[in-house]
KOLKOL-235626 format. One record per residue (C-alpha): z negated, y negated, x; residue number from 0. Coordinates in Angstrom, 2 decimals. Each point is the difference from the previous one (the first is absolute). Example, Ala and Ser with C-alpha at 12.3 -4.5 7.8 and 13.67 -1.06 7.14 Angstrom:
// residues 2
+---------+---------+---------+-----+
:       w :       v :       u :  nr :
+---------+---------+---------+-----+
:   -7.80 :    4.50 :   12.30 :   0 :
:    0.66 :   -3.44 :    1.37 :   1 :
+---------+---------+---------+-----+
// end
This chain:
// residues 386
+---------+---------+---------+-----+
:       w :       v :       u :  nr :
+---------+---------+---------+-----+
:    2.05 :   17.43 :  -33.71 :   0 :
:   -3.61 :   -1.01 :   -1.32 :   1 :
:   -0.21 :   -3.31 :    1.33 :   2 :
:   -2.84 :   -2.04 :   -1.31 :   3 :
:    1.88 :   -1.69 :   -3.17 :   4 :
:   -2.17 :   -3.18 :    0.25 :   5 :
:    1.52 :    0.02 :    3.77 :   6 :
:    3.33 :    0.79 :   -1.19 :   7 :
:    0.04 :   -3.02 :   -2.15 :   8 :
:   -0.67 :   -2.09 :    3.37 :   9 :
:    3.33 :    1.23 :    1.13 :  10 :
:    1.92 :   -3.38 :   -0.17 :  11 :
:   -3.17 :   -2.00 :    1.57 :  12 :
:    0.10 :    2.58 :    2.69 :  13 :
:    3.73 :   -0.26 :    0.96 :  14 :
:   -0.28 :   -4.07 :   -0.46 :  15 :
:   -3.04 :    0.12 :    2.61 :  16 :
:    1.54 :    2.36 :    2.69 :  17 :
:    2.72 :   -2.04 :    0.02 :  18 :
:   -1.19 :   -3.03 :    0.19 :  19 :
:   -2.26 :    1.74 :    3.47 :  20 :
:    3.38 :    1.57 :    0.74 :  21 :
:    1.56 :   -3.53 :    0.35 :  22 :
:   -2.86 :   -1.46 :    2.41 :  23 :
:   -0.71 :    2.55 :    2.59 :  24 :
:   -2.55 :   -0.95 :    2.64 :  25 :
:   -0.88 :    1.24 :    3.30 :  26 :
:   -3.07 :    1.63 :    1.53 :  27 :
:   -3.39 :   -2.07 :   -0.63 :  28 :
:    1.78 :   -2.59 :   -1.37 :  29 :
:    0.20 :    1.07 :   -3.51 :  30 :
:   -1.47 :   -3.02 :   -1.62 :  31 :
:    2.46 :   -0.58 :   -2.97 :  32 :
:    0.16 :    3.27 :   -0.95 :  33 :
:   -3.59 :   -0.06 :   -0.06 :  34 :
:   -0.18 :   -3.08 :   -2.37 :  35 :
:    2.41 :    1.69 :   -2.15 :  36 :
:   -2.40 :    3.29 :   -0.12 :  37 :
:   -2.91 :   -2.26 :   -0.64 :  38 :
:    1.49 :   -2.04 :   -2.73 :  39 :
:    1.15 :    3.41 :   -1.84 :  40 :
:   -3.33 :    1.73 :    0.22 :  41 :
:   -1.76 :   -3.61 :   -1.60 :  42 :
:    2.55 :    0.45 :   -2.79 :  43 :
:   -1.58 :    3.30 :   -0.64 :  44 :
:   -3.26 :   -1.31 :   -0.27 :  45 :
:   -1.44 :    1.11 :    3.31 :  46 :
:   -2.30 :   -2.49 :    1.59 :  47 :
:   -1.88 :    2.12 :    3.03 :  48 :
:    3.12 :   -0.82 :    2.29 :  49 :
:   -0.44 :   -0.44 :    3.66 :  50 :
:    2.90 :   -1.64 :    2.28 :  51 :
:    0.41 :   -0.41 :    3.79 :  52 :
:   -0.75 :    3.48 :    1.34 :  53 :
:    1.94 :    0.58 :    3.17 :  54 :
:    1.34 :   -3.14 :   -0.99 :  55 :
:    1.82 :    0.42 :   -2.84 :  56 :
:   -1.22 :    2.92 :   -1.43 :  57 :
:   -1.55 :    0.54 :   -3.56 :  58 :
:   -2.77 :    1.91 :   -1.76 :  59 :
:   -0.91 :   -0.22 :   -3.53 :  60 :
:   -2.44 :    1.75 :   -2.09 :  61 :
:    0.10 :    1.48 :   -3.59 :  62 :
:   -2.99 :    1.06 :   -1.52 :  63 :
:    0.17 :    2.56 :   -2.54 :  64 :
:   -2.82 :    1.19 :   -2.68 :  65 :
:   -3.08 :    0.65 :    1.91 :  66 :
:   -1.40 :    1.66 :    2.92 :  67 :
:    2.55 :    2.12 :    1.72 :  68 :
:    2.18 :    0.92 :    3.23 :  69 :
:    1.89 :   -2.54 :    2.10 :  70 :
:    3.55 :    0.71 :    0.90 :  71 :
:    2.04 :   -1.88 :    1.90 :  72 :
:    3.87 :   -0.26 :   -0.49 :  73 :
:    2.19 :   -1.64 :    2.85 :  74 :
:    3.74 :   -1.47 :   -0.26 :  75 :
:    1.58 :   -1.58 :    3.08 :  76 :
:    1.41 :   -3.17 :   -0.37 :  77 :
:    2.24 :   -0.60 :    3.41 :  78 :
:    3.84 :   -0.27 :    0.48 :  79 :
:    2.34 :    0.84 :    3.23 :  80 :
:    1.58 :   -2.39 :    2.24 :  81 :
:    3.45 :    1.06 :   -0.69 :  82 :
:    3.06 :   -0.85 :   -2.10 :  83 :
:    0.46 :    0.94 :   -3.69 :  84 :
:    3.44 :    1.59 :   -0.58 :  85 :
:   -0.55 :    1.07 :   -3.71 :  86 :
:    2.10 :   -2.25 :   -1.74 :  87 :
:   -2.81 :   -0.51 :   -2.75 :  88 :
:   -0.05 :   -2.90 :   -1.66 :  89 :
:   -3.61 :   -0.32 :    0.55 :  90 :
:    0.38 :    0.63 :    3.62 :  91 :
:   -2.06 :   -1.72 :    2.98 :  92 :
:    0.25 :   -3.68 :    0.01 :  93 :
:   -1.53 :   -0.16 :    3.58 :  94 :
:    2.56 :    0.76 :    2.39 :  95 :
:   -0.93 :    3.09 :    2.52 :  96 :
:   -2.99 :    1.22 :   -2.47 :  97 :
:    0.03 :    2.49 :   -2.31 :  98 :
:   -2.09 :    2.58 :   -2.05 :  99 :
:    2.31 :    2.96 :    1.26 : 100 :
:   -3.42 :    2.40 :   -0.43 : 101 :
:   -1.04 :   -0.39 :   -3.46 : 102 :
:   -3.50 :   -2.27 :    0.63 : 103 :
:    1.89 :   -2.30 :   -3.03 : 104 :
:   -0.32 :    3.47 :   -2.00 : 105 :
:   -3.18 :    0.72 :    1.37 : 106 :
:   -1.41 :   -3.28 :   -1.19 : 107 :
:    1.36 :    0.15 :   -3.38 : 108 :
:   -1.37 :    3.11 :   -1.17 : 109 :
:   -3.51 :   -0.67 :    1.17 : 110 :
:    0.51 :   -3.16 :   -1.93 : 111 :
:    1.04 :    1.82 :   -3.11 : 112 :
:   -3.33 :    2.41 :    0.28 : 113 :
:   -2.15 :   -3.01 :    0.32 : 114 :
:    1.68 :   -1.60 :   -3.02 : 115 :
:   -1.05 :    3.08 :   -1.88 : 116 :
:   -3.25 :    1.05 :    1.23 : 117 :
:   -1.22 :   -3.56 :   -0.83 : 118 :
:    1.41 :   -0.04 :   -3.20 : 119 :
:   -1.26 :    3.48 :   -1.32 : 120 :
:   -3.37 :    0.00 :    2.47 : 121 :
:    0.10 :    4.01 :   -1.08 : 122 :
:   -2.12 :    1.06 :    2.85 : 123 :
:   -3.20 :   -0.17 :    1.88 : 124 :
:   -1.02 :   -1.67 :    2.93 : 125 :
:    2.66 :   -2.16 :    2.38 : 126 :
:    3.29 :   -0.08 :    1.09 : 127 :
:    0.77 :   -1.69 :    3.05 : 128 :
:    3.72 :   -1.41 :    0.79 : 129 :
:    0.76 :   -0.32 :    3.43 : 130 :
:    3.32 :   -1.78 :    0.61 : 131 :
:    0.44 :   -0.48 :    3.78 : 132 :
:    2.56 :   -1.10 :    3.13 : 133 :
:    1.22 :    0.93 :    2.74 : 134 :
:    0.71 :    3.58 :   -0.60 : 135 :
:    3.32 :   -0.17 :    1.88 : 136 :
:   -1.36 :   -1.74 :    3.00 : 137 :
:   -3.70 :   -0.32 :    0.94 : 138 :
:   -1.81 :    2.04 :   -2.46 : 139 :
:   -1.71 :   -2.58 :   -2.67 : 140 :
:   -1.49 :    3.25 :   -1.69 : 141 :
:   -1.92 :    0.39 :    3.52 : 142 :
:   -0.84 :   -3.42 :   -0.13 : 143 :
:   -1.20 :    0.30 :   -3.42 : 144 :
:   -1.95 :    2.87 :    0.70 : 145 :
:   -1.76 :   -1.83 :    2.84 : 146 :
:   -0.44 :   -3.02 :   -1.68 : 147 :
:   -2.38 :    2.25 :   -2.40 : 148 :
:    1.86 :    0.66 :   -3.01 : 149 :
:   -1.19 :    3.29 :   -0.80 : 150 :
:   -3.56 :   -0.87 :    0.41 : 151 :
:   -0.07 :   -3.48 :   -1.30 : 152 :
:    1.51 :    1.10 :   -3.65 : 153 :
:   -1.55 :    3.45 :    0.36 : 154 :
:    3.15 :    2.37 :   -0.26 : 155 :
:   -0.70 :    3.83 :    0.05 : 156 :
:    3.22 :    1.21 :   -0.25 : 157 :
:    3.66 :   -1.71 :    0.89 : 158 :
:    3.95 :    0.67 :   -1.16 : 159 :
:    3.32 :   -1.17 :    0.29 : 160 :
:    3.46 :    0.92 :   -1.19 : 161 :
:    3.16 :   -0.43 :    2.07 : 162 :
:    3.65 :    0.08 :   -1.08 : 163 :
:    2.14 :    2.51 :    1.43 : 164 :
:    4.12 :   -0.37 :   -0.31 : 165 :
:    0.43 :    3.97 :    0.75 : 166 :
:   -1.64 :    0.75 :   -3.05 : 167 :
:    1.04 :    0.34 :   -3.72 : 168 :
:   -1.78 :   -2.92 :   -2.18 : 169 :
:   -3.50 :    0.52 :   -0.83 : 170 :
:   -0.67 :    3.33 :    2.72 : 171 :
:   -3.15 :   -0.33 :    1.33 : 172 :
:   -0.50 :    1.69 :    3.26 : 173 :
:   -2.89 :    0.33 :    2.57 : 174 :
:   -2.21 :    2.33 :    1.71 : 175 :
:   -3.67 :    0.66 :    1.26 : 176 :
:   -0.41 :   -0.65 :    4.07 : 177 :
:    2.63 :   -1.77 :    2.02 : 178 :
:    2.51 :   -1.75 :   -1.98 : 179 :
:    1.33 :   -2.72 :    2.55 : 180 :
:   -0.28 :   -0.24 :    3.69 : 181 :
:   -1.74 :   -2.13 :    2.50 : 182 :
:    1.95 :   -2.30 :    1.44 : 183 :
:   -0.02 :   -1.31 :    3.80 : 184 :
:    2.22 :   -2.55 :    2.04 : 185 :
:    0.65 :   -0.68 :    3.43 : 186 :
:    1.58 :   -2.44 :    2.00 : 187 :
:    0.93 :    0.28 :    3.40 : 188 :
:    1.03 :   -2.66 :    2.64 : 189 :
:    1.77 :    1.49 :    3.52 : 190 :
:   -0.12 :   -2.50 :    2.78 : 191 :
:    2.57 :    0.57 :    3.34 : 192 :
:    1.75 :   -1.97 :    2.37 : 193 :
:    3.30 :   -1.44 :   -1.53 : 194 :
:    3.25 :   -0.60 :    1.94 : 195 :
:    3.52 :    0.40 :    0.63 : 196 :
:    1.57 :    3.53 :   -1.67 : 197 :
:    1.79 :    0.43 :    3.12 : 198 :
:   -3.20 :   -0.01 :    2.38 : 199 :
:   -2.07 :    2.24 :   -1.86 : 200 :
:   -2.08 :    1.22 :    3.34 : 201 :
:   -1.19 :   -3.71 :   -0.43 : 202 :
:   -1.35 :    0.20 :   -3.37 : 203 :
:   -2.44 :    2.16 :   -2.05 : 204 :
:    1.88 :    0.90 :   -3.38 : 205 :
:   -2.13 :    0.40 :   -2.41 : 206 :
:    2.81 :    1.44 :   -2.52 : 207 :
:   -0.43 :    4.07 :    1.77 : 208 :
:   -3.58 :   -0.41 :   -0.83 : 209 :
:    0.61 :   -1.20 :   -3.40 : 210 :
:    2.42 :    3.35 :   -0.68 : 211 :
:   -2.51 :    2.31 :    1.51 : 212 :
:   -2.83 :   -1.53 :   -1.92 : 213 :
:    2.39 :    0.32 :   -3.47 : 214 :
:    0.77 :    3.69 :    0.57 : 215 :
:   -3.45 :    1.00 :    1.49 : 216 :
:   -1.86 :   -1.50 :   -3.45 : 217 :
:    2.07 :    2.85 :   -1.95 : 218 :
:   -1.72 :    2.78 :    1.86 : 219 :
:   -3.26 :   -1.15 :   -1.60 : 220 :
:    0.90 :    1.20 :   -3.60 : 221 :
:    1.82 :    2.89 :    1.61 : 222 :
:   -1.71 :    0.97 :    2.57 : 223 :
:   -3.72 :   -1.05 :   -0.43 : 224 :
:   -0.40 :    0.68 :   -3.73 : 225 :
:   -0.77 :    3.41 :   -2.04 : 226 :
:    3.78 :    0.69 :   -1.68 : 227 :
:   -2.14 :    0.07 :   -3.51 : 228 :
:   -1.56 :   -3.29 :    0.80 : 229 :
:    1.78 :   -3.18 :   -0.99 : 230 :
:    0.81 :   -3.06 :    2.19 : 231 :
:    2.46 :   -2.53 :    0.50 : 232 :
:    0.90 :   -2.26 :    3.10 : 233 :
:    2.92 :   -2.17 :   -0.35 : 234 :
:    1.06 :   -2.29 :    2.03 : 235 :
:    1.67 :   -2.54 :   -1.77 : 236 :
:    0.40 :   -3.44 :    2.69 : 237 :
:    1.92 :   -0.14 :    3.34 : 238 :
:    0.75 :   -3.50 :    1.17 : 239 :
:    1.31 :   -0.42 :    3.51 : 240 :
:    2.78 :   -1.54 :    2.09 : 241 :
:    2.51 :   -2.76 :   -0.49 : 242 :
:    3.01 :    0.88 :    1.86 : 243 :
:    2.13 :    2.44 :    1.90 : 244 :
:   -0.55 :   -1.44 :    3.46 : 245 :
:   -3.87 :   -0.58 :   -0.58 : 246 :
:   -3.15 :    1.90 :    0.56 : 247 :
:   -2.39 :   -0.73 :   -2.15 : 248 :
:   -3.54 :   -1.10 :    0.86 : 249 :
:   -1.83 :    1.46 :   -3.04 : 250 :
:    0.29 :    2.45 :   -3.24 : 251 :
:   -1.66 :    0.02 :   -2.89 : 252 :
:   -0.78 :    3.32 :   -2.18 : 253 :
:   -1.60 :    0.04 :   -3.04 : 254 :
:   -0.39 :    2.58 :   -3.02 : 255 :
:   -2.57 :    1.77 :   -2.36 : 256 :
:   -1.97 :    3.56 :   -0.49 : 257 :
:   -0.77 :    1.74 :   -2.60 : 258 :
:   -2.71 :    2.68 :   -0.70 : 259 :
:   -2.33 :    1.42 :   -2.30 : 260 :
:   -2.38 :    1.67 :    2.22 : 261 :
:   -2.90 :   -2.02 :    2.08 : 262 :
:    0.50 :    2.44 :    3.20 : 263 :
:    3.43 :   -0.17 :   -0.30 : 264 :
:    0.04 :   -3.89 :   -0.39 : 265 :
:   -2.20 :   -0.34 :    2.92 : 266 :
:    2.18 :    2.69 :    2.21 : 267 :
:    2.98 :   -2.19 :   -0.66 : 268 :
:   -1.44 :   -3.24 :    0.85 : 269 :
:   -1.11 :    1.97 :    3.28 : 270 :
:    3.24 :    1.49 :    0.97 : 271 :
:    2.04 :   -3.21 :   -0.69 : 272 :
:   -2.54 :   -1.74 :    2.38 : 273 :
:    0.19 :    2.57 :    2.41 : 274 :
:    4.13 :    0.15 :   -0.07 : 275 :
:    0.32 :   -3.60 :    0.06 : 276 :
:   -2.18 :   -0.42 :    3.31 : 277 :
:    1.47 :    3.04 :    2.03 : 278 :
:    3.17 :   -1.34 :   -0.66 : 279 :
:   -0.72 :   -3.60 :    0.65 : 280 :
:   -1.23 :    1.52 :    3.35 : 281 :
:    2.83 :    1.95 :    0.66 : 282 :
:    2.48 :   -2.71 :   -0.26 : 283 :
:   -2.31 :   -2.73 :    1.81 : 284 :
:   -0.04 :   -2.25 :   -3.17 : 285 :
:   -2.98 :   -1.64 :   -1.71 : 286 :
:   -0.45 :    1.29 :   -3.77 : 287 :
:   -2.11 :   -1.82 :   -2.43 : 288 :
:   -1.05 :    1.82 :   -2.70 : 289 :
:   -1.13 :   -1.20 :   -3.68 : 290 :
:   -0.92 :    2.64 :   -2.19 : 291 :
:   -1.34 :   -0.93 :   -3.32 : 292 :
:   -1.63 :    2.72 :   -2.43 : 293 :
:    0.74 :   -1.37 :   -3.25 : 294 :
:   -0.40 :    1.72 :   -3.56 : 295 :
:   -1.81 :    3.35 :   -0.43 : 296 :
:    1.56 :    2.96 :   -1.95 : 297 :
:   -0.45 :   -0.56 :   -3.57 : 298 :
:   -2.19 :    2.97 :   -1.11 : 299 :
:   -0.72 :    0.97 :   -3.50 : 300 :
:   -3.14 :    1.25 :   -1.04 : 301 :
:    0.05 :    3.37 :   -1.49 : 302 :
:   -2.13 :   -0.63 :   -3.39 : 303 :
:    1.33 :   -3.87 :   -0.70 : 304 :
:    3.83 :    1.82 :    0.38 : 305 :
:   -0.66 :    2.88 :   -2.65 : 306 :
:   -1.59 :   -2.41 :   -2.23 : 307 :
:    3.36 :   -2.76 :    0.42 : 308 :
:    2.01 :    3.15 :   -0.05 : 309 :
:   -1.53 :    0.71 :   -3.03 : 310 :
:    0.10 :   -3.19 :   -1.76 : 311 :
:    3.79 :   -0.42 :    0.99 : 312 :
:    0.85 :    3.08 :   -1.83 : 313 :
:   -0.92 :   -1.81 :   -3.10 : 314 :
:    2.71 :   -2.67 :    0.73 : 315 :
:    3.05 :    1.34 :    1.22 : 316 :
:    1.95 :    3.45 :   -0.42 : 317 :
:   -0.30 :    1.14 :    3.83 : 318 :
:   -2.36 :   -0.35 :    2.65 : 319 :
:   -0.17 :    1.28 :    3.57 : 320 :
:   -3.26 :    0.83 :    1.20 : 321 :
:    1.29 :    1.43 :    3.67 : 322 :
:    2.28 :   -2.94 :    1.08 : 323 :
:    1.34 :    0.59 :    3.01 : 324 :
:   -1.81 :   -2.84 :    2.83 : 325 :
:    1.80 :   -3.01 :    0.72 : 326 :
:    0.12 :   -1.13 :    4.32 : 327 :
:   -0.24 :   -3.58 :   -2.09 : 328 :
:   -2.82 :   -2.22 :    0.32 : 329 :
:   -2.20 :   -1.60 :   -2.45 : 330 :
:   -2.86 :   -2.58 :    0.55 : 331 :
:   -1.75 :    1.53 :   -3.20 : 332 :
:   -1.33 :    2.69 :    2.37 : 333 :
:   -2.86 :   -2.55 :    0.70 : 334 :
:   -0.72 :   -0.03 :   -3.40 : 335 :
:   -0.50 :    3.97 :   -0.15 : 336 :
:   -1.90 :    0.04 :    3.43 : 337 :
:   -2.12 :   -2.63 :   -2.06 : 338 :
:   -0.67 :    1.99 :   -2.93 : 339 :
:    1.48 :    3.02 :   -2.21 : 340 :
:    3.24 :   -0.29 :   -1.69 : 341 :
:    3.81 :    1.08 :   -0.17 : 342 :
:    3.29 :   -1.48 :    0.60 : 343 :
:    2.69 :    1.14 :   -1.96 : 344 :
:    3.93 :   -0.36 :    0.10 : 345 :
:    2.04 :   -1.11 :   -3.50 : 346 :
:    3.45 :    0.72 :   -0.39 : 347 :
:    2.03 :   -3.12 :   -1.26 : 348 :
:    3.41 :    2.28 :    0.15 : 349 :
:    2.17 :    0.76 :    2.98 : 350 :
:    1.52 :   -3.20 :    2.07 : 351 :
:   -0.19 :   -1.55 :    3.40 : 352 :
:   -3.38 :    0.40 :    1.36 : 353 :
:   -2.34 :   -2.32 :    0.43 : 354 :
:    1.08 :   -2.42 :    3.18 : 355 :
:    3.33 :   -0.05 :   -0.64 : 356 :
:    1.73 :   -3.06 :   -1.02 : 357 :
:    1.08 :    1.10 :   -3.30 : 358 :
:   -3.15 :    1.15 :   -1.18 : 359 :
:   -1.53 :   -0.83 :   -3.02 : 360 :
:   -2.83 :    0.67 :   -2.39 : 361 :
:    0.58 :    2.22 :   -3.11 : 362 :
:   -1.33 :   -2.10 :   -2.91 : 363 :
:   -0.23 :    3.18 :   -2.18 : 364 :
:   -2.17 :    1.13 :    2.44 : 365 :
:   -2.89 :   -2.66 :   -0.69 : 366 :
:   -1.45 :    0.84 :   -3.54 : 367 :
:   -0.26 :    3.63 :    1.64 : 368 :
:   -2.43 :   -0.97 :    2.84 : 369 :
:   -1.83 :   -2.55 :   -2.17 : 370 :
:   -0.78 :    3.04 :   -2.18 : 371 :
:   -0.89 :    2.09 :    2.74 : 372 :
:   -2.71 :   -2.62 :    1.16 : 373 :
:   -1.16 :   -0.69 :   -3.26 : 374 :
:   -0.22 :    3.73 :   -1.15 : 375 :
:   -1.89 :    0.96 :    3.54 : 376 :
:   -2.62 :   -2.87 :   -0.70 : 377 :
:   -0.65 :    1.13 :   -3.69 : 378 :
:   -0.13 :    3.66 :    1.22 : 379 :
:   -2.47 :   -0.95 :    3.03 : 380 :
:   -1.85 :   -2.65 :   -2.38 : 381 :
:   -0.81 :    1.82 :   -3.28 : 382 :
:   -2.00 :   -1.67 :   -2.80 : 383 :
:   -3.51 :    1.40 :   -0.74 : 384 :
:   -0.62 :    0.87 :   -3.27 : 385 :
+---------+---------+---------+-----+
// end
């Protein structure tokens, strides 16, 4: 693999950075220590145009090239997940109940590696805007940063991101034009009946039959209301009710997620779920309170920028897949792609436990590859004049 030689020289440093971040995971918007570490490194690299506190703990830094030219954004996410680590690594999380189980420690490290190289060499025109965002796993730090105006404030014209993939060989890069990841919506449903003694059901309004009926009916939305050639997932993931065999409960709680690509299908799914809940509640005589939240939009890569990113990747790694199968997972980089043209790519780190697994760990050998991709993307898109 033609990793940039200078970046290859940073491999040991990058491993140290990544493992430090891995030991100190932070959640959601509260990535202040991670952000401080990032800012400290950027300053070491000689970068002075640094902006902190965006989306509470997000960081944006600008590297000036030589002369006028394009302005390109490169993004990395910084937050971890609320789960116990089971890797057994000597650099495992030092914070109980938190771990970097999705490679964000590696993403941050790759962008830092590219930043060090670009700040040192400046072999490009225009500007590079480095975006280190919190809360990808929760409330959408990417959305908040866009809403706080980073694209306009820093003049970003195009934006790119990499995500590690433990299902692919080390260094393989994969992406596609168009929808790459799904929109995600979540729902919570509270059913209220009338509780009482299980020996006297006639004196009660039991929410359990209604909950069961709703759970079954939800599966008709993808199975009977959606074109079989289209993609829709409706997953009921939480059902909570009851406390004893001789008690009919007063309430039941259900929750789940909806994944889609097409806006029309997304609208239809919400409409049908609302209709099912209302109809079943009426049929069973219970009160239903449905909270339906539209969250991340689909991650849709732009054609021109995806083609360009693929061409850059082909110069870095031997295997590039440009027609990757879309995933029903979701990504808040979608908000940045709604705001500016760009592309999101997966990069293989070698096969192992998948993201969000307690034994997942980022492969440090992947970091110089990702940093090289970012660096070459900038040097290719921002050629020096003359």
